[in-house]
matplotlib code that plots the C-alpha trace (Angstrom):
import matplotlib.pyplot as plt

x = [-6.1, -2.9, -4.8, -7.2, -4.3, -2.6, -5.8, -6.2, -2.6, -3.0, -6.2, -4.7, -1.7, -4.0, -6.1, -3.0, -1.8, -5.3, -5.6, -2.1, -2.6, -5.9, -4.3, -1.4, -3.6, -6.0, -3.0, -1.7, -5.1, -5.6, -2.1, -2.8, -6.0, -4.4, -1.6, -4.1, -5.9, -2.7, -1.4, -1.9, -4.6, -3.5, -4.6, -7.0, -5.6, -6.4, -9.1, -8.7, -10.9, -9.4, -10.2, -8.8, -7.2, -6.1, -3.8, -5.1, -3.4, -3.6, -2.9, -0.9, -1.7, 0.8, -0.4, 2.1, 1.5, 2.8, 1.8, 0.2, 2.2, 1.4, 2.4, 4.1, 5.0, 6.4, 7.2, 6.1, 8.7, 8.6, 10.3, 10.4, 10.7, 7.8, 5.1, 2.2, -0.8, -3.5, -4.2, -6.5, -6.5, -6.7, -4.7, -6.3, -8.3, -8.1, -6.7, -6.6, -3.5, -2.9, -5.3, -3.9, -2.5, -1.4, -0.3, 2.7, 2.2, 3.2, 4.6, 6.3, 6.4, 3.6, 5.5, 8.7, 6.7, 5.4, 8.9, 10.2, 7.4, 8.2, 11.9, 11.1, 9.0, 11.8, 14.4, 12.0, 11.7, 15.5, 16.2, 13.7, 15.3, 18.8, 17.8, 16.4, 19.5, 21.8, 19.9, 20.5, 24.2, 23.8, 24.6, 27.3, 26.8, 28.2, 25.5, 22.9, 24.3, 24.3, 20.7, 19.8, 21.6, 19.8, 16.5, 17.3, 18.2, 14.9, 13.0, 14.8, 14.1, 10.4, 10.4, 12.1, 9.6, 6.7, 8.1, 8.6, 5.0, 3.8, 5.9, 3.9, 1.0, 1.8, -0.1, -0.5, 1.7, -0.7, -4.0, -3.6, -4.3, -2.8, -1.5, 0.1, 0.8, 3.9, 2.9, 0.1, -1.0, 1.9, 4.6, 7.7, 9.2, 12.4, 13.0, 13.4, 11.4, 8.8, 5.2, 3.1, 3.2, 1.3, 0.6, -0.8, -3.1, -4.7, -3.4, -2.1, 0.7, 1.0, 4.6, 5.6, 8.7, 8.7, 11.0, 13.5, 11.6, 8.6, 10.0, 10.5, 6.7, 5.8, 5.5, 4.8, 1.0, 0.0, -3.3, -3.5, -6.1, -5.6, -7.3, -6.4, -6.7, -9.6, -11.7, -11.1, -10.8, -9.5, -8.0, -4.4, -1.7, 2.0, 3.8, 7.4, 9.6, 12.9, 16.0, 18.2, 17.4, 17.6, 21.0, 19.6, 16.3, 17.0, 13.6, 12.8, 10.6, 7.4, 4.9, 1.2, -0.9, -4.5, -7.1, -8.2, -10.6, -12.5, -9.2, -10.3, -7.0, -4.5, -0.7, 0.8, -2.1, -1.3, -2.4, -2.6, -1.8, -2.8, -1.2, -0.8, 2.6, 3.3, 0.9, 1.6, 0.0, -1.5, -4.0, -6.8, -7.4, -8.8, -5.9, -7.3, -5.5, -2.0, 0.4, 4.1, 6.7, 9.4, 11.7, 9.1, 8.2, 4.6, 2.9, 0.0, -0.3, -1.3, -1.9, -0.9, -2.4, -1.0, -2.8, 0.5, 0.8, 3.3, 4.2, 4.4, 6.1, 4.3, 4.7, 1.8, 1.5, -1.6, -4.7, -8.0, -11.1, -12.0, -8.7, -5.1, -3.3, -0.4, 2.4, 5.1, 2.8, 2.1, -0.6, -3.0, -3.0, -5.2, -5.0, -5.9, -8.4, -9.6, -7.3, -4.0, -2.8, -3.2, -1.1, 2.5, 4.4, 5.0, 1.9, -0.8, -4.3, -7.9, -9.3, -12.7, -13.5, -14.9, -17.3, -18.4, -15.0, -13.4, -12.6, -14.1, -11.8, -13.2, -14.3, -13.7, -11.2, -7.9, -5.9, -3.3, 0.2, 1.8]
y = [-90.0, -89.1, -88.7, -86.2, -84.2, -83.9, -82.7, -80.1, -78.9, -78.6, -76.7, -74.3, -73.6, -73.1, -70.6, -68.6, -68.5, -67.4, -64.7, -63.4, -63.3, -61.4, -58.8, -58.1, -57.9, -55.5, -53.3, -53.0, -52.0, -49.4, -48.0, -47.6, -45.8, -43.5, -42.7, -42.0, -39.6, -37.8, -37.4, -33.7, -33.3, -31.4, -27.7, -26.4, -24.0, -20.3, -18.8, -15.4, -13.4, -12.3, -10.2, -10.6, -7.2, -6.1, -3.1, -0.2, 2.7, 5.5, 9.2, 10.4, 13.9, 16.0, 18.7, 21.4, 24.4, 27.8, 31.4, 33.9, 36.7, 39.7, 39.4, 42.8, 45.2, 48.6, 51.8, 54.8, 57.5, 61.2, 62.1, 65.9, 68.2, 70.0, 70.1, 67.6, 69.6, 67.0, 63.4, 61.7, 58.0, 56.8, 53.9, 50.5, 51.4, 49.5, 51.5, 51.2, 51.9, 55.6, 56.5, 59.6, 58.9, 62.4, 65.7, 67.9, 71.7, 73.2, 76.4, 78.3, 75.4, 76.7, 80.0, 78.2, 76.2, 79.3, 80.7, 77.5, 77.6, 81.2, 80.5, 77.5, 79.6, 82.2, 79.5, 78.1, 81.5, 82.1, 78.7, 79.2, 82.5, 81.1, 78.2, 80.6, 82.9, 79.9, 78.6, 82.0, 82.0, 84.9, 82.8, 80.3, 76.6, 77.3, 79.9, 77.5, 74.8, 77.2, 78.1, 74.3, 73.7, 76.6, 75.2, 71.7, 73.1, 75.0, 71.9, 69.9, 72.7, 72.6, 68.8, 68.9, 71.4, 69.3, 66.2, 68.0, 69.1, 65.6, 64.3, 66.4, 64.0, 60.7, 57.9, 54.1, 52.2, 49.1, 47.9, 47.1, 48.1, 51.2, 49.4, 52.4, 56.1, 57.8, 61.5, 63.9, 67.2, 69.7, 67.1, 68.3, 65.6, 65.4, 63.3, 59.7, 60.0, 57.3, 58.4, 55.2, 51.4, 49.6, 45.9, 43.8, 41.0, 39.9, 37.4, 36.5, 34.0, 31.0, 30.2, 26.7, 24.7, 21.2, 18.4, 17.1, 13.7, 15.3, 18.2, 16.1, 15.4, 19.1, 21.1, 24.7, 25.1, 22.2, 22.7, 22.8, 23.2, 25.9, 26.6, 29.6, 30.1, 32.5, 29.7, 30.7, 27.8, 28.4, 26.5, 27.6, 26.9, 26.5, 29.4, 29.0, 26.1, 27.0, 25.5, 25.7, 24.0, 25.7, 24.6, 24.1, 22.3, 20.7, 22.0, 24.0, 27.1, 26.8, 29.6, 28.9, 31.7, 32.3, 34.5, 37.0, 39.5, 40.2, 40.9, 38.6, 36.7, 39.0, 38.9, 36.8, 34.3, 30.6, 28.5, 24.7, 23.5, 20.1, 19.0, 15.7, 14.0, 10.4, 7.6, 4.3, 0.8, 0.6, -1.2, 0.7, -0.7, 0.3, 1.5, -0.9, -3.8, -2.3, -3.9, -3.8, -6.5, -7.1, -4.7, -1.9, -2.0, -1.1, -3.6, -6.1, -9.8, -12.0, -15.7, -17.6, -20.7, -22.8, -20.7, -19.8, -16.2, -13.8, -10.3, -7.8, -4.4, -1.5, 2.1, 4.4, 6.7, 8.6, 8.5, 10.1, 9.5, 6.3, 4.5, 4.4, 3.6, 1.1, 0.5, -2.1, -5.1, -7.7, -6.8, -9.4, -10.9, -12.2, -9.8, -10.7, -8.2, -9.8, -11.7, -10.4, -9.4, -13.0, -14.9, -14.7, -15.0, -18.6, -19.8, -21.9, -20.7, -21.4, -18.6, -17.2, -14.6, -11.3, -10.2, -7.1, -5.8, -4.5, -0.7, 1.2, 3.7, 7.2, 7.9, 11.6, 12.6, 10.9, 10.6, 13.1, 12.8, 15.6]
z = [61.6, 59.9, 56.7, 58.3, 59.8, 56.4, 54.8, 57.5, 57.1, 53.3, 53.7, 56.1, 53.7, 50.8, 52.8, 53.8, 50.2, 49.0, 51.6, 51.0, 47.3, 47.7, 50.0, 47.8, 44.7, 46.3, 47.4, 43.8, 42.5, 45.3, 44.7, 41.0, 41.6, 44.2, 41.8, 39.0, 41.3, 42.3, 38.7, 37.5, 34.9, 31.6, 31.9, 29.2, 26.6, 27.3, 25.1, 23.3, 20.9, 17.6, 14.5, 11.0, 10.1, 6.6, 6.0, 3.8, 2.2, 4.8, 4.2, 7.3, 8.4, 10.3, 12.7, 13.8, 16.0, 14.7, 14.7, 12.4, 10.8, 8.7, 5.0, 5.2, 8.0, 7.2, 9.1, 7.2, 7.5, 6.7, 3.4, 4.1, 7.1, 8.7, 11.2, 11.2, 10.2, 9.9, 11.1, 8.5, 9.6, 13.2, 14.3, 14.2, 11.0, 7.7, 4.8, 1.1, -1.1, -1.4, 1.4, 3.3, 6.8, 7.7, 6.2, 6.8, 6.7, 3.3, 4.8, 2.0, -0.4, -2.7, -3.1, -4.0, -6.5, -8.2, -8.3, -9.9, -12.4, -13.3, -13.7, -15.9, -18.2, -18.5, -19.3, -22.0, -23.6, -23.5, -24.9, -27.7, -28.6, -28.4, -30.7, -33.3, -33.2, -33.4, -36.5, -38.2, -37.2, -34.7, -31.6, -31.0, -30.2, -26.7, -26.0, -27.2, -24.9, -22.0, -22.6, -22.7, -19.4, -17.7, -19.0, -17.7, -14.3, -14.1, -15.0, -12.2, -9.7, -10.5, -10.2, -6.8, -5.3, -6.8, -5.2, -1.9, -1.9, -2.7, 0.2, 2.6, 2.2, 3.8, 2.1, 2.6, 0.1, 0.1, 1.5, 5.2, 8.8, 10.4, 13.4, 15.1, 14.7, 16.1, 15.5, 16.6, 15.2, 15.9, 15.9, 14.0, 11.8, 9.8, 6.8, 8.0, 11.2, 11.9, 11.3, 11.3, 11.4, 8.6, 8.4, 5.6, 6.9, 3.6, 2.9, 6.3, 6.9, 9.3, 10.1, 11.3, 11.8, 10.2, 11.2, 8.6, 8.6, 6.9, 4.9, 1.8, 1.7, 1.4, -1.8, -2.8, -3.5, -1.2, 0.6, 4.4, 7.1, 9.7, 13.0, 15.1, 18.8, 18.3, 16.6, 13.0, 10.6, 7.1, 4.2, 3.3, 0.8, 1.3, -0.3, 1.1, 2.3, 3.8, 2.2, 5.3, 8.6, 12.0, 13.4, 16.9, 16.2, 12.8, 11.6, 8.4, 8.3, 6.3, 5.5, 4.8, 3.1, 4.1, 2.6, 5.3, 3.6, 6.8, 8.7, 11.6, 11.8, 13.5, 13.6, 16.4, 17.1, 17.9, 15.0, 14.4, 10.8, 9.5, 6.3, 4.4, 4.5, 3.6, 2.5, 4.3, 4.5, 8.0, 10.1, 11.9, 15.4, 18.8, 21.1, 23.8, 22.1, 22.3, 24.8, 25.8, 25.6, 28.2, 26.4, 26.6, 22.9, 22.0, 19.8, 19.4, 20.0, 17.0, 16.3, 13.3, 11.6, 14.4, 17.0, 18.7, 20.1, 18.5, 19.7, 16.8, 17.4, 15.7, 14.8, 15.5, 12.4, 13.5, 15.7, 16.4, 18.6, 16.7, 16.9, 15.8, 12.6, 13.0, 10.5, 10.5, 10.4, 7.7, 5.2, 6.7, 10.2, 13.1, 16.0, 19.6, 20.9, 24.1, 26.5, 25.1, 28.6, 29.8, 27.2, 26.3, 23.0, 22.0, 23.9, 22.2, 22.5, 21.5, 19.3, 18.8, 16.2, 17.7, 15.0, 16.8, 17.9, 14.7, 14.7, 11.8, 10.1, 9.7, 6.2, 5.9, 8.7, 8.6, 11.7, 12.8, 14.3, 16.3]

ax = plt.figure().add_subplot(projection="3d")
ax.plot(x, y, z, "-o")
ax.set_aspect("equal")
plt.show()
């Protein structure tokens, strides 16, 4: 009896221990699984698309707006007094050198010329006689000198009246356009009065102001491209570079000369001048990849061999419809072209080469900077 009781007690104790050990063991396993489920999983690295870009030597083109200007502008003035007798050339018409613009009435000038010619002949005869008599000793040297002086005065008088008659015909001093006329038939003019306004438009000039940053890149004789507000497009050449800057704007005056045989480029038109300045090593990219950093700098995001993102500030040297040229970058680099807005500098990424994304530099028309 006692023996059976002890066996039952021992069995009960063993059962309790076994059950207890099973409960605690199952609790530990469940806890481990729950903790494993609650532990955060490691986030996948962001994916970006990149291109391999290499810098090339780029000719930077500078475009500046200016205005056209006549090569010469003169006001033709009367050089003698009198009444305008004839208008030969109407204003707005092209003229050639020595073409007649207007005539002043001769009045009594022809009579005075005949008098001067008669007096000159008389003095020539008197001088010839005095010279012969002086050679024979019948006239003194003083008398000969007096005859010479009278002859010279007669010659001067004849020259003056001839000049005065010539001045009654007002002529164009050079090829150009008669822009305006200040007289009509019957107008009385005095010496020095304005008669007409003549402009020389062939060649025509384009005047621009160039910033001090670029002035050193320009040279006399350098070729330029010019487009006017009227649609005219011409090739020009730099003929003048100012040596003194404008005190207010710190810019230098530059003149470009254009051939204008058809006179279709007028004075005072707005003109756009494109000229080469510096050559720089630059990358050609689409502007869609440009981004800003926290400081507001414009740049691009790149990745190195370790696939870590880096922000690279850039300088836009020129641009056109195809893309932009960027300076200030290493000669070769891997640029993020898709996903750059979703990654930050210092972040590790997974890269994929975007074969179809690279911008193609224009072959014939370099970019411009304004």
